[in-house]
N, C-alpha and C positions, 0 to 999 in steps of 0.2 A: 721806901721801895711800894710799890701798890699788888695788893691781895693777887690783881692777872698775869702780873709779873711772873708772881713768884710761883703761879700757876702751870706759866706756860713753860717756863725752867722744869718742874716737877713732871709736864708729860712731854716732855723732852728729852728726859731721864729715861721716861718709863720707855718710849718710841725707843732707844737704845739699848736699852734691853732686852725687850724684845726684838732688834736687829741681831744682838752678840749670838743671845738665846736660837735663832733659828740658824745664822753661820755656823752655829761649834751641832749641831743639829746635821749640817747638811756636810758638811768638816770644808765648807768654801773658808779659805784662807785671806782671801783678799776682804771680802765682806766681812769676815770676824775683822780683819783689821783698821779695816771703815767701821767698824761698830765700835773697838774701843777706844777710838779716836776722838768718835763724837761722845761715846761717855770718861772719857776726861776732859777733854772738853767740857762738859753741858755741869760736872759734877767741880769745876774748876767757875766757873761762870756763877754757879749757887753760892760758893764760897767767898768768892769777890765781892757779890751784894747782899750776903748774910740769908742767904734766900736756908732756909733748914729742909733736908733732905729725911724725914721721916723714915723713922723703917718699917719694913708692907716684909712682914713673913715669909723667909726664904730666898728677901731678894733684897742681899745687903751689900753686893759688890758687883765687877759685871756678871752675867752670867746667868746669877747666883750664888753663887760662893759664898762663903761669910769670915770677909777679912778684914771688917772694921767700917769703910764707909758704906753710909747708910742710901737705899734707894730712896725712892720719892714715894708719897702713898699717891 
């Protein structure tokens, strides 16, 4: 696995997290569902390819809750 691939996966996770936060702030259920699906897809991709998703303070689960899966830096 290349570092550029890992960086792209981490960037995709950051974008999914931002989309989820925005959807929640706007109370947009459809956008929230899409963002959650993207979050799940990218975390699965990361695990499948051994991409480490290092903790980013305050962002450890979709939209910032703290329940185990860590977000990318």
